[in-house]
All heavy atoms as TSV, in Angstrom:
chain	resi	resn	atom	element	x	y	z
A	1	MET	N	N	-5.948	-15.371	12.572
A	1	MET	CA	C	-6.974	-16.048	11.808
A	1	MET	C	C	-6.317	-17.171	11.011
A	1	MET	O	O	-5.315	-16.980	10.346
A	1	MET	CB	C	-7.642	-15.070	10.856
A	1	MET	CG	C	-8.769	-15.666	10.079
A	1	MET	SD	S	-9.579	-14.329	9.173
A	1	MET	CE	C	-10.326	-15.257	7.925
A	2	SER	N	N	-6.913	-18.312	11.065
A	2	SER	CA	C	-6.348	-19.476	10.410
A	2	SER	C	C	-7.321	-20.014	9.360
A	2	SER	O	O	-8.522	-20.026	9.576
A	2	SER	CB	C	-6.052	-20.550	11.443
A	2	SER	OG	O	-5.515	-21.681	10.828
A	3	VAL	N	N	-6.772	-20.444	8.245
A	3	VAL	CA	C	-7.589	-21.006	7.173
A	3	VAL	C	C	-7.436	-22.519	7.208
A	3	VAL	O	O	-6.324	-23.040	7.296
A	3	VAL	CB	C	-7.129	-20.457	5.795
A	3	VAL	CG1	C	-7.912	-21.103	4.680
A	3	VAL	CG2	C	-7.274	-18.964	5.761
A	4	ASP	N	N	-8.560	-23.227	7.139
A	4	ASP	CA	C	-8.533	-24.689	7.142
A	4	ASP	C	C	-8.168	-25.199	5.769
A	4	ASP	O	O	-8.920	-25.027	4.803
A	4	ASP	CB	C	-9.889	-25.232	7.566
A	4	ASP	CG	C	-9.913	-26.746	7.594
A	4	ASP	OD1	O	-8.823	-27.356	7.701
A	4	ASP	OD2	O	-11.014	-27.332	7.513
A	5	ARG	N	N	-6.983	-25.787	5.671
A	5	ARG	CA	C	-6.540	-26.333	4.385
A	5	ARG	C	C	-6.451	-27.864	4.430
A	5	ARG	O	O	-5.737	-28.474	3.643
A	5	ARG	CB	C	-5.173	-25.748	4.031
A	5	ARG	CG	C	-5.232	-24.256	3.761
A	5	ARG	CD	C	-3.864	-23.746	3.312
A	5	ARG	NE	N	-3.933	-22.344	2.992
A	5	ARG	CZ	C	-3.735	-21.362	3.870
A	5	ARG	NH1	N	-3.456	-21.655	5.124
A	5	ARG	NH2	N	-3.815	-20.108	3.509
A	6	SER	N	N	-7.183	-28.449	5.338
A	6	SER	CA	C	-7.124	-29.900	5.499
A	6	SER	C	C	-7.690	-30.643	4.282
A	6	SER	O	O	-7.454	-31.837	4.131
A	6	SER	CB	C	-7.884	-30.328	6.751
A	6	SER	OG	O	-9.242	-29.939	6.656
A	7	TYR	N	N	-8.421	-29.961	3.427
A	7	TYR	CA	C	-8.996	-30.570	2.227
A	7	TYR	C	C	-7.940	-30.965	1.209
A	7	TYR	O	O	-8.164	-31.820	0.367
A	7	TYR	CB	C	-9.961	-29.581	1.560
A	7	TYR	CG	C	-9.287	-28.313	1.097
A	7	TYR	CD1	C	-8.662	-28.253	-0.143
A	7	TYR	CD2	C	-9.222	-27.199	1.912
A	7	TYR	CE1	C	-8.010	-27.103	-0.562
A	7	TYR	CE2	C	-8.577	-26.047	1.507
A	7	TYR	CZ	C	-7.974	-26.006	0.270
A	7	TYR	OH	O	-7.332	-24.874	-0.132
A	8	SER	N	N	-6.774	-30.332	1.267
A	8	SER	CA	C	-5.748	-30.539	0.239
A	8	SER	C	C	-4.996	-31.848	0.436
A	8	SER	O	O	-4.601	-32.192	1.544
A	8	SER	CB	C	-4.751	-29.389	0.261
A	8	SER	OG	O	-3.734	-29.626	-0.688
A	9	PRO	N	N	-4.743	-32.556	-0.652
A	9	PRO	CA	C	-3.942	-33.779	-0.560
A	9	PRO	C	C	-2.442	-33.484	-0.434
A	9	PRO	O	O	-1.645	-34.385	-0.188
A	9	PRO	CB	C	-4.248	-34.508	-1.868
A	9	PRO	CG	C	-4.626	-33.430	-2.822
A	9	PRO	CD	C	-5.273	-32.353	-1.996
A	10	TYR	N	N	-2.063	-32.200	-0.579
A	10	TYR	CA	C	-0.650	-31.835	-0.565
A	10	TYR	C	C	-0.243	-31.289	0.801
A	10	TYR	O	O	-0.842	-30.352	1.326
A	10	TYR	CB	C	-0.358	-30.776	-1.639
A	10	TYR	CG	C	-0.723	-31.243	-3.012
A	10	TYR	CD1	C	-1.885	-30.815	-3.628
A	10	TYR	CD2	C	0.094	-32.146	-3.710
A	10	TYR	CE1	C	-2.233	-31.249	-4.887
A	10	TYR	CE2	C	-0.246	-32.590	-4.963
A	10	TYR	CZ	C	-1.411	-32.141	-5.558
A	10	TYR	OH	O	-1.754	-32.592	-6.805
A	11	GLU	N	N	0.808	-31.855	1.348
A	11	GLU	CA	C	1.323	-31.444	2.655
A	11	GLU	C	C	1.756	-29.974	2.643
A	11	GLU	O	O	1.534	-29.250	3.597
A	11	GLU	CB	C	2.487	-32.335	3.066
A	11	GLU	CG	C	3.177	-31.928	4.349
A	11	GLU	CD	C	2.273	-32.015	5.582
A	11	GLU	OE1	O	1.321	-32.815	5.560
A	11	GLU	OE2	O	2.528	-31.273	6.555
A	12	VAL	N	N	2.362	-29.541	1.555
A	12	VAL	CA	C	2.848	-28.163	1.450
A	12	VAL	C	C	1.696	-27.170	1.636
A	12	VAL	O	O	1.829	-26.172	2.331
A	12	VAL	CB	C	3.540	-27.929	0.089
A	12	VAL	CG1	C	3.881	-26.476	-0.115
A	12	VAL	CG2	C	4.769	-28.802	-0.033
A	13	ILE	N	N	0.570	-27.451	1.012
A	13	ILE	CA	C	-0.588	-26.558	1.121
A	13	ILE	C	C	-1.178	-26.620	2.523
A	13	ILE	O	O	-1.537	-25.591	3.106
A	13	ILE	CB	C	-1.645	-26.905	0.058
A	13	ILE	CG1	C	-1.089	-26.584	-1.331
A	13	ILE	CG2	C	-2.945	-26.152	0.312
A	13	ILE	CD1	C	-1.974	-27.017	-2.474
A	14	ARG	N	N	-1.266	-27.807	3.088
A	14	ARG	CA	C	-1.828	-27.937	4.445
A	14	ARG	C	C	-0.951	-27.247	5.485
A	14	ARG	O	O	-1.452	-26.710	6.471
A	14	ARG	CB	C	-1.997	-29.405	4.808
A	14	ARG	CG	C	-3.101	-30.087	4.042
A	14	ARG	CD	C	-3.431	-31.451	4.624
A	14	ARG	NE	N	-2.265	-32.302	4.804
A	14	ARG	CZ	C	-1.849	-33.216	3.936
A	14	ARG	NH1	N	-2.493	-33.392	2.810
A	14	ARG	NH2	N	-0.788	-33.945	4.183
A	15	ALA	N	N	0.358	-27.238	5.279
A	15	ALA	CA	C	1.288	-26.667	6.260
A	15	ALA	C	C	1.552	-25.172	6.020
A	15	ALA	O	O	2.221	-24.530	6.827
A	15	ALA	CB	C	2.596	-27.435	6.232
A	16	TYR	N	N	1.039	-24.610	4.920
A	16	TYR	CA	C	1.319	-23.216	4.577
A	16	TYR	C	C	0.792	-22.274	5.663
A	16	TYR	O	O	-0.334	-22.400	6.124
A	16	TYR	CB	C	0.670	-22.865	3.237
A	16	TYR	CG	C	0.829	-21.411	2.849
A	16	TYR	CD1	C	2.053	-20.928	2.419
A	16	TYR	CD2	C	-0.235	-20.530	2.944
A	16	TYR	CE1	C	2.211	-19.602	2.067
A	16	TYR	CE2	C	-0.078	-19.197	2.599
A	16	TYR	CZ	C	1.142	-18.736	2.163
A	16	TYR	OH	O	1.296	-17.426	1.834
A	17	HIS	N	N	1.643	-21.336	6.059
A	17	HIS	CA	C	1.244	-20.317	7.025
A	17	HIS	C	C	1.333	-18.945	6.349
A	17	HIS	O	O	2.415	-18.501	5.979
A	17	HIS	CB	C	2.154	-20.357	8.252
A	17	HIS	CG	C	1.861	-19.262	9.221
A	17	HIS	ND1	N	0.724	-19.246	9.986
A	17	HIS	CD2	C	2.538	-18.137	9.525
A	17	HIS	CE1	C	0.723	-18.154	10.724
A	17	HIS	NE2	N	1.819	-17.460	10.461
A	18	ASP	N	N	0.200	-18.304	6.199
A	18	ASP	CA	C	0.141	-16.985	5.566
A	18	ASP	C	C	0.723	-15.955	6.510
A	18	ASP	O	O	0.365	-15.888	7.681
A	18	ASP	CB	C	-1.313	-16.649	5.240
A	18	ASP	CG	C	-1.442	-15.394	4.426
A	18	ASP	OD1	O	-0.414	-14.830	4.006
A	18	ASP	OD2	O	-2.590	-14.961	4.205
A	19	ARG	N	N	1.639	-15.127	6.004
A	19	ARG	CA	C	2.277	-14.100	6.829
A	19	ARG	C	C	1.417	-12.865	7.001
A	19	ARG	O	O	1.803	-11.915	7.672
A	19	ARG	CB	C	3.613	-13.707	6.222
A	19	ARG	CG	C	4.610	-14.859	6.193
A	19	ARG	CD	C	5.939	-14.429	5.642
A	19	ARG	NE	N	5.789	-13.897	4.302
A	19	ARG	CZ	C	6.581	-12.962	3.779
A	19	ARG	NH1	N	7.554	-12.462	4.472
A	19	ARG	NH2	N	6.395	-12.537	2.554
A	20	GLY	N	N	0.275	-12.814	6.377
A	20	GLY	CA	C	-0.642	-11.691	6.534
A	20	GLY	C	C	-0.060	-10.384	6.041
A	20	GLY	O	O	0.484	-10.302	4.953
A	21	MET	N	N	-0.137	-9.333	6.858
A	21	MET	CA	C	0.307	-8.004	6.460
A	21	MET	C	C	1.821	-7.909	6.272
A	21	MET	O	O	2.291	-6.998	5.617
A	21	MET	CB	C	-0.115	-6.971	7.498
A	21	MET	CG	C	-1.458	-6.339	7.231
A	21	MET	SD	S	-1.598	-5.593	5.601
A	21	MET	CE	C	-0.548	-4.181	5.730
A	22	MET	N	N	2.573	-8.822	6.840
A	22	MET	CA	C	4.031	-8.760	6.697
A	22	MET	C	C	4.440	-8.729	5.227
A	22	MET	O	O	5.351	-8.013	4.846
A	22	MET	CB	C	4.692	-9.945	7.386
A	22	MET	CG	C	4.746	-9.814	8.884
A	22	MET	SD	S	5.416	-11.256	9.746
A	22	MET	CE	C	6.756	-11.766	8.735
A	23	LYS	N	N	3.746	-9.495	4.405
A	23	LYS	CA	C	4.131	-9.569	2.994
A	23	LYS	C	C	3.708	-8.329	2.217
A	23	LYS	O	O	4.223	-8.071	1.147
A	23	LYS	CB	C	3.556	-10.819	2.353
A	23	LYS	CG	C	2.045	-10.877	2.295
A	23	LYS	CD	C	1.573	-12.188	1.714
A	23	LYS	CE	C	0.078	-12.312	1.816
A	23	LYS	NZ	N	-0.380	-13.622	1.467
A	24	TRP	N	N	2.766	-7.551	2.742
A	24	TRP	CA	C	2.292	-6.344	2.058
A	24	TRP	C	C	2.924	-5.079	2.594
A	24	TRP	O	O	2.729	-3.995	2.038
A	24	TRP	CB	C	0.773	-6.234	2.172
A	24	TRP	CG	C	0.064	-7.364	1.525
A	24	TRP	CD1	C	-0.518	-8.432	2.140
A	24	TRP	CD2	C	-0.125	-7.572	0.133
A	24	TRP	NE1	N	-1.065	-9.280	1.220
A	24	TRP	CE2	C	-0.830	-8.768	-0.030
A	24	TRP	CE3	C	0.243	-6.848	-1.003
A	24	TRP	CZ2	C	-1.175	-9.265	-1.280
A	24	TRP	CZ3	C	-0.110	-7.346	-2.243
A	24	TRP	CH2	C	-0.811	-8.533	-2.368
A	25	GLY	N	N	3.661	-5.162	3.674
A	25	GLY	CA	C	4.227	-3.978	4.317
A	25	GLY	C	C	5.044	-3.095	3.393
A	25	GLY	O	O	4.845	-1.894	3.328
A	26	ALA	N	N	5.950	-3.682	2.672
A	26	ALA	CA	C	6.818	-2.889	1.781
A	26	ALA	C	C	6.009	-2.260	0.652
A	26	ALA	O	O	6.218	-1.109	0.287
A	26	ALA	CB	C	7.910	-3.764	1.197
A	27	PHE	N	N	5.050	-2.972	0.127
A	27	PHE	CA	C	4.208	-2.451	-0.942
A	27	PHE	C	C	3.381	-1.276	-0.430
A	27	PHE	O	O	3.321	-0.228	-1.062
A	27	PHE	CB	C	3.277	-3.546	-1.459
A	27	PHE	CG	C	2.286	-3.071	-2.471
A	27	PHE	CD1	C	2.684	-2.755	-3.759
A	27	PHE	CD2	C	0.957	-2.916	-2.138
A	27	PHE	CE1	C	1.777	-2.311	-4.699
A	27	PHE	CE2	C	0.037	-2.480	-3.070
A	27	PHE	CZ	C	0.448	-2.183	-4.353
A	28	ALA	N	N	2.779	-1.440	0.741
A	28	ALA	CA	C	1.954	-0.373	1.300
A	28	ALA	C	C	2.799	0.860	1.601
A	28	ALA	O	O	2.370	1.984	1.369
A	28	ALA	CB	C	1.257	-0.866	2.558
A	29	THR	N	N	4.000	0.677	2.089
A	29	THR	CA	C	4.879	1.803	2.395
A	29	THR	C	C	5.250	2.546	1.124
A	29	THR	O	O	5.199	3.777	1.081
A	29	THR	CB	C	6.151	1.321	3.118
A	29	THR	OG1	O	5.758	0.637	4.313
A	29	THR	CG2	C	7.039	2.465	3.474
A	30	GLY	N	N	5.600	1.825	0.083
A	30	GLY	CA	C	5.955	2.450	-1.179
A	30	GLY	C	C	4.783	3.190	-1.797
A	30	GLY	O	O	4.927	4.295	-2.322
A	31	GLU	N	N	3.608	2.584	-1.715
A	31	GLU	CA	C	2.417	3.211	-2.256
A	31	GLU	C	C	2.076	4.483	-1.482
A	31	GLU	O	O	1.710	5.500	-2.070
A	31	GLU	CB	C	1.248	2.221	-2.170
A	31	GLU	CG	C	0.205	2.406	-3.210
A	31	GLU	CD	C	-0.832	1.304	-3.136
A	31	GLU	OE1	O	-1.371	1.071	-2.046
A	31	GLU	OE2	O	-1.109	0.703	-4.184
A	32	LEU	N	N	2.206	4.430	-0.176
A	32	LEU	CA	C	1.931	5.596	0.661
A	32	LEU	C	C	2.903	6.734	0.345
A	32	LEU	O	O	2.494	7.893	0.215
A	32	LEU	CB	C	2.017	5.225	2.143
A	32	LEU	CG	C	1.810	6.360	3.145
A	32	LEU	CD1	C	0.436	6.980	2.984
A	32	LEU	CD2	C	2.016	5.857	4.558
A	33	THR	N	N	4.168	6.405	0.217
A	33	THR	CA	C	5.176	7.421	-0.103
A	33	THR	C	C	4.870	8.079	-1.442
A	33	THR	O	O	4.940	9.302	-1.564
A	33	THR	CB	C	6.583	6.784	-0.142
A	33	THR	OG1	O	6.851	6.194	1.118
A	33	THR	CG2	C	7.649	7.818	-0.452
A	34	GLU	N	N	4.517	7.283	-2.420
A	34	GLU	CA	C	4.187	7.822	-3.736
A	34	GLU	C	C	2.963	8.740	-3.660
A	34	GLU	O	O	2.947	9.826	-4.245
A	34	GLU	CB	C	3.920	6.684	-4.717
A	34	GLU	CG	C	3.643	7.162	-6.123
A	34	GLU	CD	C	3.359	6.003	-7.078
A	34	GLU	OE1	O	3.667	4.845	-6.744
A	34	GLU	OE2	O	2.838	6.304	-8.170
A	35	ALA	N	N	1.964	8.317	-2.914
A	35	ALA	CA	C	0.748	9.139	-2.774
A	35	ALA	C	C	1.058	10.453	-2.069
A	35	ALA	O	O	0.542	11.502	-2.455
A	35	ALA	CB	C	-0.312	8.357	-2.012
A	36	GLN	N	N	1.892	10.412	-1.041
A	36	GLN	CA	C	2.249	11.631	-0.324
A	36	GLN	C	C	3.030	12.583	-1.221
A	36	GLN	O	O	2.797	13.794	-1.210
A	36	GLN	CB	C	3.070	11.302	0.920
A	36	GLN	CG	C	2.233	10.715	2.034
A	36	GLN	CD	C	3.076	10.279	3.212
A	36	GLN	OE1	O	4.226	9.871	3.045
A	36	GLN	NE2	N	2.509	10.347	4.389
A	37	ASN	N	N	3.962	12.054	-1.996
A	37	ASN	CA	C	4.737	12.892	-2.911
A	37	ASN	C	C	3.835	13.542	-3.961
A	37	ASN	O	O	3.979	14.727	-4.270
A	37	ASN	CB	C	5.834	12.074	-3.595
A	37	ASN	CG	C	6.935	11.689	-2.636
A	37	ASN	OD1	O	7.101	12.305	-1.595
A	37	ASN	ND2	N	7.679	10.658	-2.981
A	38	THR	N	N	2.903	12.778	-4.502
A	38	THR	CA	C	1.963	13.309	-5.487
A	38	THR	C	C	1.109	14.405	-4.854
A	38	THR	O	O	0.901	15.464	-5.452
A	38	THR	CB	C	1.060	12.192	-6.030
A	38	THR	OG1	O	1.877	11.178	-6.610
A	38	THR	CG2	C	0.085	12.710	-7.061
A	39	PHE	N	N	0.639	14.161	-3.641
A	39	PHE	CA	C	-0.184	15.143	-2.939
A	39	PHE	C	C	0.588	16.442	-2.722
A	39	PHE	O	O	0.065	17.535	-2.962
A	39	PHE	CB	C	-0.640	14.562	-1.594
A	39	PHE	CG	C	-1.453	15.524	-0.768
A	39	PHE	CD1	C	-2.769	15.770	-1.081
A	39	PHE	CD2	C	-0.882	16.181	0.306
A	39	PHE	CE1	C	-3.517	16.652	-0.323
A	39	PHE	CE2	C	-1.610	17.071	1.065
A	39	PHE	CZ	C	-2.943	17.313	0.751
A	40	GLU	N	N	1.835	16.332	-2.281
A	40	GLU	CA	C	2.654	17.520	-2.037
A	40	GLU	C	C	2.892	18.308	-3.329
A	40	GLU	O	O	2.833	19.535	-3.330
A	40	GLU	CB	C	3.982	17.133	-1.403
A	40	GLU	CG	C	3.857	16.699	0.045
A	40	GLU	CD	C	5.171	16.225	0.648
A	40	GLU	OE1	O	6.230	16.438	0.014
A	40	GLU	OE2	O	5.130	15.644	1.728
A	41	LYS	N	N	3.152	17.612	-4.425
A	41	LYS	CA	C	3.352	18.291	-5.713
A	41	LYS	C	C	2.090	19.044	-6.122
A	41	LYS	O	O	2.154	20.183	-6.573
A	41	LYS	CB	C	3.722	17.283	-6.790
A	41	LYS	CG	C	5.133	16.775	-6.708
A	41	LYS	CD	C	5.406	15.766	-7.810
A	41	LYS	CE	C	6.777	15.150	-7.648
A	41	LYS	NZ	N	7.026	14.101	-8.646
A	42	GLU	N	N	0.944	18.402	-5.948
A	42	GLU	CA	C	-0.317	19.045	-6.309
A	42	GLU	C	C	-0.588	20.259	-5.427
A	42	GLU	O	O	-1.056	21.287	-5.914
A	42	GLU	CB	C	-1.470	18.043	-6.218
A	42	GLU	CG	C	-1.432	16.991	-7.313
A	42	GLU	CD	C	-2.473	15.910	-7.123
A	42	GLU	OE1	O	-3.210	15.917	-6.114
A	42	GLU	OE2	O	-2.566	15.032	-7.992
A	43	GLU	N	N	-0.286	20.137	-4.149
A	43	GLU	CA	C	-0.477	21.259	-3.217
A	43	GLU	C	C	0.409	22.443	-3.605
A	43	GLU	O	O	-0.032	23.590	-3.568
A	43	GLU	CB	C	-0.194	20.826	-1.782
A	43	GLU	CG	C	-1.272	19.976	-1.174
A	43	GLU	CD	C	-2.579	20.723	-1.010
A	43	GLU	OE1	O	-2.570	21.825	-0.415
A	43	GLU	OE2	O	-3.599	20.220	-1.504
A	44	LYS	N	N	1.646	22.182	-3.980
A	44	LYS	CA	C	2.557	23.258	-4.407
A	44	LYS	C	C	2.027	23.944	-5.649
A	44	LYS	O	O	2.072	25.170	-5.761
A	44	LYS	CB	C	3.955	22.700	-4.659
A	44	LYS	CG	C	4.721	22.374	-3.402
A	44	LYS	CD	C	6.102	21.825	-3.731
A	44	LYS	CE	C	6.829	21.425	-2.461
A	44	LYS	NZ	N	8.133	20.827	-2.755
A	45	MET	N	N	1.517	23.165	-6.598
A	45	MET	CA	C	0.961	23.735	-7.825
A	45	MET	C	C	-0.246	24.621	-7.507
A	45	MET	O	O	-0.380	25.710	-8.072
A	45	MET	CB	C	0.560	22.626	-8.800
A	45	MET	CG	C	1.727	21.815	-9.334
A	45	MET	SD	S	2.735	22.757	-10.466
A	45	MET	CE	C	1.674	22.785	-11.874
A	46	ILE	N	N	-1.087	24.162	-6.612
A	46	ILE	CA	C	-2.281	24.932	-6.240
A	46	ILE	C	C	-1.869	26.240	-5.575
A	46	ILE	O	O	-2.407	27.302	-5.885
A	46	ILE	CB	C	-3.197	24.098	-5.305
A	46	ILE	CG1	C	-3.839	22.964	-6.106
A	46	ILE	CG2	C	-4.258	24.978	-4.654
A	46	ILE	CD1	C	-4.576	21.943	-5.276
A	47	ARG	N	N	-0.884	26.168	-4.667
A	47	ARG	CA	C	-0.429	27.378	-3.988
A	47	ARG	C	C	0.168	28.380	-4.976
A	47	ARG	O	O	-0.092	29.571	-4.904
A	47	ARG	CB	C	0.597	27.039	-2.904
A	47	ARG	CG	C	-0.081	26.591	-1.613
A	47	ARG	CD	C	0.938	26.442	-0.497
A	47	ARG	NE	N	0.858	25.056	-0.064
A	47	ARG	CZ	C	1.840	24.200	-0.022
A	47	ARG	NH1	N	3.072	24.581	-0.316
A	47	ARG	NH2	N	1.676	22.961	0.363
A	48	LYS	N	N	0.962	27.886	-5.912
A	48	LYS	CA	C	1.548	28.775	-6.934
A	48	LYS	C	C	0.456	29.410	-7.785
A	48	LYS	O	O	0.493	30.584	-8.097
A	48	LYS	CB	C	2.505	27.984	-7.828
A	48	LYS	CG	C	3.817	27.664	-7.195
A	48	LYS	CD	C	4.709	26.911	-8.171
A	48	LYS	CE	C	6.022	26.519	-7.535
A	48	LYS	NZ	N	6.862	25.752	-8.456
A	49	PHE	N	N	-0.528	28.618	-8.140
A	49	PHE	CA	C	-1.622	29.110	-8.954
A	49	PHE	C	C	-2.393	30.206	-8.228
A	49	PHE	O	O	-2.722	31.233	-8.783
A	49	PHE	CB	C	-2.552	27.951	-9.331
A	49	PHE	CG	C	-3.687	28.343	-10.235
A	49	PHE	CD1	C	-3.460	28.577	-11.577
A	49	PHE	CD2	C	-4.974	28.474	-9.728
A	49	PHE	CE1	C	-4.497	28.942	-12.410
A	49	PHE	CE2	C	-6.013	28.846	-10.558
A	49	PHE	CZ	C	-5.791	29.073	-11.906
A	50	LYS	N	N	-2.676	29.976	-6.936
A	50	LYS	CA	C	-3.407	30.957	-6.135
A	50	LYS	C	C	-2.609	32.241	-5.989
A	50	LYS	O	O	-3.149	33.330	-6.086
A	50	LYS	CB	C	-3.750	30.383	-4.773
A	50	LYS	CG	C	-4.870	29.384	-4.798
A	50	LYS	CD	C	-5.196	28.881	-3.417
A	50	LYS	CE	C	-6.331	27.873	-3.439
A	50	LYS	NZ	N	-6.616	27.344	-2.106
A	51	LEU	N	N	-1.306	32.115	-5.736
A	51	LEU	CA	C	-0.466	33.301	-5.592
A	51	LEU	C	C	-0.399	34.086	-6.893
A	51	LEU	O	O	-0.407	35.314	-6.900
A	51	LEU	CB	C	0.947	32.914	-5.153
A	51	LEU	CG	C	1.121	32.514	-3.692
A	51	LEU	CD1	C	2.545	32.026	-3.457
A	51	LEU	CD2	C	0.798	33.671	-2.774
A	52	TYR	N	N	-0.338	33.389	-8.011
A	52	TYR	CA	C	-0.262	34.039	-9.311
A	52	TYR	C	C	-1.529	34.862	-9.570
A	52	TYR	O	O	-1.475	35.968	-10.092
A	52	TYR	CB	C	-0.070	32.988	-10.402
A	52	TYR	CG	C	-0.016	33.574	-11.777
A	52	TYR	CD1	C	1.127	34.235	-12.213
A	52	TYR	CD2	C	-1.087	33.457	-12.651
A	52	TYR	CE1	C	1.192	34.774	-13.484
A	52	TYR	CE2	C	-1.039	33.988	-13.915
A	52	TYR	CZ	C	0.103	34.656	-14.330
A	52	TYR	OH	O	0.167	35.188	-15.582
A	53	HIS	N	N	-2.685	34.320	-9.184
A	53	HIS	CA	C	-3.945	35.004	-9.440
A	53	HIS	C	C	-4.228	36.130	-8.443
A	53	HIS	O	O	-5.039	37.000	-8.722
A	53	HIS	CB	C	-5.105	34.015	-9.461
A	53	HIS	CG	C	-5.151	33.220	-10.729
A	53	HIS	ND1	N	-5.412	33.791	-11.942
A	53	HIS	CD2	C	-4.923	31.917	-10.963
A	53	HIS	CE1	C	-5.382	32.877	-12.867
A	53	HIS	NE2	N	-5.067	31.708	-12.314
A	54	ILE	N	N	-3.580	36.098	-7.298
A	54	ILE	CA	C	-3.754	37.172	-6.317
A	54	ILE	C	C	-3.030	38.427	-6.783
A	54	ILE	O	O	-3.508	39.521	-6.627
A	54	ILE	CB	C	-3.241	36.731	-4.930
A	54	ILE	CG1	C	-4.178	35.659	-4.364
A	54	ILE	CG2	C	-3.151	37.916	-3.985
A	54	ILE	CD1	C	-3.709	35.060	-3.063
A	55	MET	N	N	-1.874	38.284	-7.388
A	55	MET	CA	C	-1.076	39.428	-7.813
A	55	MET	C	C	-1.640	40.140	-8.978
A	55	MET	O	O	-2.328	40.084	-9.739
A	55	MET	CB	C	0.346	38.967	-8.151
A	55	MET	CG	C	1.056	38.453	-6.963
A	55	MET	SD	S	2.700	37.920	-7.480
A	55	MET	CE	C	3.456	37.805	-5.912
């Protein structure tokens, strides 16, 4: 997908090429890892809580 930047008087803006998802890849990976770690911690707490109440 290309954005028409021909309106700009600046060559730098007209020639700019957006890298799309490439620039967000590291952020998304870090966010996903953090979410997975949080989920696992919560799951462990729930399991411990359930085991405690069963006994």
